[in-house]
Backbone as a chain_set.jsonl record, in Angstrom:
{"seq": "MPHPMLASVVASITDLKKNPMGTVEAGGGEAVAILNRNEPAFYCIPAGRYEALLDYIDDLKLAREVRERLDTGEPPVRARIVGDDILFEDEDV", "coords": {"N": [[-95.518, 211.571, 252.417], [-91.955, 211.98, 251.377], [-89.25, 213.577, 253.662], [-86.242, 216.002, 253.863], [-83.736, 215.365, 256.259], [-82.331, 217.275, 257.987], [-80.279, 217.111, 260.396], [-78.505, 215.049, 262.459], [-79.149, 213.089, 264.09], [-82.303, 212.227, 265.312], [-85.644, 212.368, 267.143], [-88.516, 211.962, 268.565], [-91.805, 213.633, 269.687], [-93.126, 212.146, 271.717], [-90.197, 211.81, 273.325], [-89.032, 214.197, 273.263], [-90.743, 215.903, 275.287], [-90.935, 213.456, 277.133], [-88.143, 213.852, 278.134], [-86.751, 216.216, 278.226], [-83.925, 217.757, 278.154], [-81.58, 215.568, 277.775], [-82.668, 214.788, 275.026], [-81.479, 217.386, 274.007], [-78.95, 216.792, 274.519], [-77.966, 214.32, 273.519], [-77.425, 215.404, 270.602], [-75.512, 216.107, 270.898], [-74.092, 218.701, 270.749], [-75.198, 219.973, 268.229], [-78.321, 220.31, 266.259], [-81.079, 218.437, 266.85], [-83.581, 217.348, 265.207], [-87.072, 216.969, 265.763], [-89.524, 215.303, 265.666], [-92.79, 214.416, 264.557], [-95.47, 212.481, 263.72], [-93.447, 210.731, 262.049], [-92.457, 212.791, 261.086], [-90.433, 215.708, 259.961], [-90.794, 218.081, 262.454], [-89.782, 220.099, 263.376], [-86.377, 221.478, 264.598], [-84.095, 221.349, 267.319], [-81.861, 223.023, 269.365], [-79.212, 223.459, 270.968], [-78.294, 226.062, 273.327], [-75.811, 227.352, 272.783], [-75.19, 227.045, 270.104], [-77.375, 227.823, 268.646], [-76.75, 230.828, 269.22], [-74.009, 230.594, 268.48], [-75.153, 230.494, 265.654], [-76.957, 233.186, 265.078], [-74.172, 235.455, 265.804], [-73.331, 234.245, 262.946], [-74.797, 234.678, 261.348], [-75.319, 237.47, 261.445], [-72.486, 238.484, 260.83], [-72.848, 237.403, 257.946], [-74.538, 239.872, 257.467], [-73.107, 242.316, 257.943], [-71.201, 241.531, 256.139], [-72.215, 242.09, 253.429], [-73.29, 244.552, 254.013], [-70.477, 246.08, 253.798], [-69.827, 244.858, 250.788], [-71.189, 246.504, 249.55], [-71.026, 248.883, 250.049], [-68.525, 249.062, 249.676], [-68.597, 249.076, 246.225], [-69.907, 251.396, 245.671], [-67.97, 252.931, 244.675], [-66.545, 254.919, 245.936], [-63.538, 256.373, 247.366], [-61.312, 254.424, 248.991], [-60.579, 254.517, 252.294], [-58.17, 254.661, 254.567], [-57.136, 252.706, 257.723], [-56.608, 251.747, 260.852], [-57.005, 249.085, 263.67], [-56.854, 249.628, 266.84], [-56.383, 248.77, 270.113], [-59.326, 249.255, 271.405], [-60.016, 250.91, 269.802], [-60.252, 252.868, 266.32], [-58.195, 254.102, 264.26], [-57.811, 256.809, 261.726], [-56.265, 256.951, 258.821], [-54.0, 259.683, 259.283], [-53.372, 259.682, 262.339], [-52.193, 259.362, 264.94], [-51.365, 256.957, 268.245]], "CA": [[-94.05, 212.078, 251.275], [-90.334, 212.252, 252.147], [-88.861, 214.948, 253.667], [-85.194, 215.76, 254.022], [-83.665, 215.246, 257.381], [-81.558, 218.198, 258.33], [-79.968, 216.636, 261.767], [-78.237, 213.14, 262.145], [-80.133, 212.902, 265.39], [-83.709, 212.998, 265.633], [-85.93, 211.895, 268.183], [-90.396, 212.027, 268.268], [-92.083, 215.154, 270.436], [-92.985, 212.09, 272.82], [-89.124, 211.573, 273.576], [-88.677, 215.99, 273.594], [-91.637, 215.814, 276.812], [-89.847, 212.693, 278.486], [-86.479, 214.201, 278.575], [-86.145, 217.667, 276.945], [-82.478, 217.886, 278.532], [-81.631, 214.25, 277.493], [-83.1, 214.814, 273.959], [-80.705, 218.037, 273.423], [-78.242, 216.614, 274.534], [-78.31, 213.681, 272.547], [-77.413, 215.663, 269.78], [-73.586, 216.416, 271.093], [-73.75, 219.878, 270.407], [-75.473, 219.968, 267.057], [-79.33, 220.268, 265.526], [-81.736, 217.365, 266.757], [-84.559, 216.953, 264.171], [-88.033, 216.473, 266.243], [-90.574, 214.334, 264.877], [-94.26, 214.233, 264.851], [-95.85, 211.717, 263.202], [-92.326, 210.319, 261.687], [-92.123, 213.979, 259.848], [-89.656, 216.835, 261.03], [-92.014, 219.103, 262.856], [-88.813, 221.24, 264.602], [-85.228, 221.335, 264.928], [-84.715, 221.824, 269.046], [-80.639, 223.463, 268.721], [-78.494, 223.948, 272.152], [-78.38, 228.126, 273.473], [-74.74, 227.906, 271.796], [-74.937, 226.397, 268.619], [-77.848, 229.187, 268.225], [-75.955, 232.236, 269.714], [-73.098, 230.794, 267.038], [-75.914, 230.992, 263.791], [-76.669, 233.952, 265.055], [-73.5, 235.697, 265.183], [-72.993, 234.035, 261.755], [-76.373, 236.087, 260.286], [-74.75, 239.296, 261.838], [-71.71, 238.278, 259.666], [-73.261, 238.059, 256.416], [-75.512, 240.759, 257.147], [-72.068, 242.984, 258.048], [-70.247, 241.589, 254.665], [-73.037, 242.477, 252.653], [-73.373, 245.709, 253.77], [-69.445, 246.24, 252.932], [-69.742, 244.914, 249.315], [-72.147, 247.341, 248.624], [-70.208, 250.281, 250.245], [-67.4, 249.324, 248.416], [-69.349, 249.321, 245.183], [-70.743, 252.551, 245.458], [-67.233, 253.747, 244.065], [-65.93, 256.32, 246.869], [-61.992, 256.014, 247.95], [-61.625, 253.825, 250.258], [-60.06, 255.309, 253.546], [-57.065, 253.837, 255.409], [-57.675, 252.765, 259.396], [-56.102, 250.502, 261.398], [-57.328, 249.307, 264.975], [-55.524, 249.672, 267.758], [-57.093, 248.176, 270.958], [-60.645, 249.546, 270.685], [-59.944, 252.332, 268.897], [-59.882, 252.56, 264.921], [-57.656, 254.998, 264.01], [-58.382, 256.521, 260.362], [-55.077, 257.823, 258.101], [-52.279, 259.546, 259.652], [-53.724, 259.647, 263.285], [-51.083, 258.406, 265.997], [-51.836, 256.067, 269.31]], "C": [[-93.146, 212.187, 252.227], [-89.809, 213.576, 252.634], [-87.465, 214.869, 254.104], [-84.748, 215.886, 255.388], [-82.312, 216.256, 257.543], [-80.777, 217.949, 259.872], [-79.738, 215.215, 261.599], [-79.022, 212.447, 263.396], [-81.175, 213.232, 265.494], [-84.577, 212.015, 266.617], [-87.694, 212.564, 268.328], [-90.211, 212.921, 269.62], [-92.568, 213.926, 271.663], [-91.342, 211.852, 273.791], [-88.795, 213.175, 274.491], [-89.377, 215.681, 274.869], [-91.012, 215.14, 277.696], [-88.535, 213.179, 279.417], [-86.467, 215.121, 277.477], [-84.714, 217.729, 277.211], [-81.817, 216.609, 277.644], [-81.632, 214.405, 276.075], [-82.046, 215.858, 273.558], [-79.518, 217.794, 273.454], [-77.457, 215.755, 273.938], [-77.907, 213.816, 271.06], [-75.944, 216.377, 269.469], [-73.518, 217.837, 270.524], [-74.236, 220.626, 268.644], [-77.476, 219.859, 267.0], [-80.146, 218.881, 265.955], [-83.51, 217.636, 265.713], [-85.829, 216.291, 265.093], [-89.175, 216.11, 265.48], [-92.29, 214.011, 265.385], [-95.25, 213.609, 263.273], [-94.753, 210.987, 261.958], [-91.8, 211.473, 260.442], [-91.642, 214.552, 260.642], [-90.928, 218.073, 261.044], [-91.128, 220.299, 263.121], [-87.466, 220.459, 264.307], [-85.104, 222.048, 266.225], [-82.635, 221.764, 268.778], [-80.18, 223.823, 270.042], [-78.328, 225.831, 272.095], [-77.184, 227.911, 272.81], [-74.677, 227.739, 270.946], [-76.499, 227.687, 268.004], [-77.652, 230.546, 268.722], [-74.99, 231.709, 268.436], [-73.766, 231.067, 265.89], [-76.107, 232.712, 264.125], [-75.964, 235.189, 264.826], [-72.915, 235.727, 263.704], [-73.511, 235.071, 261.047], [-75.371, 237.218, 260.272], [-73.254, 239.326, 261.05], [-72.068, 238.817, 258.335], [-73.78, 239.513, 256.517], [-74.056, 242.339, 257.215], [-71.208, 242.487, 256.562], [-71.025, 241.925, 253.377], [-73.016, 243.601, 252.208], [-71.59, 246.361, 253.27], [-69.29, 246.014, 251.614], [-70.638, 246.415, 249.436], [-71.288, 248.903, 248.906], [-69.267, 250.134, 249.544], [-67.369, 249.698, 246.627], [-69.733, 250.573, 244.117], [-69.358, 253.369, 245.038], [-65.882, 254.713, 244.801], [-64.574, 255.563, 247.198], [-62.406, 255.53, 249.003], [-60.691, 254.534, 251.524], [-59.103, 254.267, 253.983], [-57.199, 253.923, 256.91], [-56.864, 251.475, 259.722], [-56.492, 250.465, 262.704], [-56.213, 248.561, 265.836], [-55.622, 249.542, 269.097], [-58.344, 248.28, 270.716], [-60.575, 250.507, 269.91], [-59.282, 252.072, 267.255], [-59.138, 254.294, 264.544], [-57.42, 255.585, 261.981], [-56.803, 257.585, 259.951], [-54.122, 257.747, 258.585], [-52.811, 259.862, 261.536], [-52.635, 258.7, 263.631], [-52.114, 257.907, 267.33], [-52.101, 257.471, 270.278]], "O": [[-93.275, 212.395, 253.433], [-89.973, 214.596, 251.964], [-87.177, 213.841, 254.717], [-85.478, 216.697, 255.958], [-81.243, 215.803, 257.133], [-80.801, 218.991, 260.526], [-80.377, 214.396, 260.938], [-79.384, 211.271, 263.419], [-81.403, 214.413, 265.758], [-84.131, 210.888, 266.827], [-87.856, 213.769, 268.129], [-89.232, 213.043, 270.357], [-92.504, 214.436, 272.782], [-91.472, 211.731, 275.01], [-88.492, 213.366, 275.669], [-88.643, 215.141, 275.696], [-90.555, 215.596, 278.744], [-88.122, 213.042, 280.568], [-86.266, 214.954, 276.274], [-84.132, 217.764, 276.127], [-81.532, 217.019, 276.519], [-80.516, 214.166, 275.614], [-81.428, 215.41, 272.592], [-78.779, 218.347, 272.639], [-76.298, 216.098, 273.708], [-77.937, 212.856, 270.29], [-75.436, 216.903, 268.478], [-72.645, 217.972, 269.667], [-73.671, 221.567, 268.086], [-77.914, 219.182, 267.93], [-79.766, 217.979, 265.209], [-84.375, 218.386, 266.165], [-85.729, 215.073, 265.244], [-89.637, 216.867, 264.626], [-92.716, 213.473, 266.407], [-95.539, 214.167, 262.215], [-95.311, 210.699, 260.9], [-91.141, 211.296, 259.418], [-91.906, 214.412, 261.836], [-91.609, 218.651, 260.197], [-91.621, 221.426, 263.106], [-87.353, 219.293, 263.929], [-85.724, 223.089, 266.442], [-82.084, 220.821, 268.209], [-80.886, 224.745, 270.451], [-78.272, 226.586, 271.125], [-77.386, 228.458, 271.726], [-73.777, 228.441, 270.483], [-76.398, 228.271, 266.924], [-78.558, 231.362, 268.552], [-75.131, 232.323, 267.378], [-73.224, 231.786, 265.05], [-75.434, 233.496, 263.456], [-76.436, 236.037, 264.07], [-72.281, 236.661, 263.212], [-73.01, 235.989, 260.398], [-74.786, 237.723, 259.314], [-72.951, 240.45, 260.649], [-71.86, 239.888, 257.765], [-73.438, 240.315, 255.647], [-74.229, 243.297, 256.462], [-70.569, 243.377, 256.0], [-70.409, 242.018, 252.315], [-72.876, 244.015, 251.057], [-71.583, 247.142, 252.318], [-68.625, 246.868, 251.027], [-69.948, 247.415, 249.241], [-71.043, 249.776, 248.073], [-69.007, 250.995, 248.704], [-66.524, 250.311, 245.975], [-69.832, 250.781, 242.908], [-69.536, 254.587, 245.033], [-64.771, 255.043, 244.385], [-64.516, 254.337, 247.285], [-63.332, 255.824, 249.759], [-59.945, 255.355, 250.991], [-59.299, 253.076, 253.737], [-57.36, 255.029, 257.426], [-56.59, 250.501, 259.021], [-56.473, 251.562, 263.262], [-55.36, 247.677, 265.757], [-54.817, 250.316, 269.614], [-58.782, 247.523, 269.849], [-61.604, 250.754, 269.281], [-58.288, 251.413, 266.953], [-59.71, 255.38, 264.638], [-56.953, 254.822, 261.136], [-56.394, 258.576, 260.554], [-53.355, 256.79, 258.681], [-52.016, 260.747, 261.853], [-52.23, 257.701, 263.036], [-53.275, 258.288, 267.479], [-52.544, 257.358, 271.421]]}, "num_chains": 1, "name": "protein.A"}
């Protein structure tokens, strides 16, 4: 049965066992599809890519929360970010 390949680099489980770091590095920072009997078993991604993926998911969750709050119809509050602080309305630094 055909399966979509969601990576441009593929390796077998045997390749992964022989040289785990080399297999990851072969992906050039992107996902590597690990095949078992010529079918994708899982995707192996470097730590930096995984961290970026988790950050992206967090951003999507925050964006959804912002949209939900905007849809409540409550009036917006003016604020600005100054350094590490959030100043609301007419507060001064």
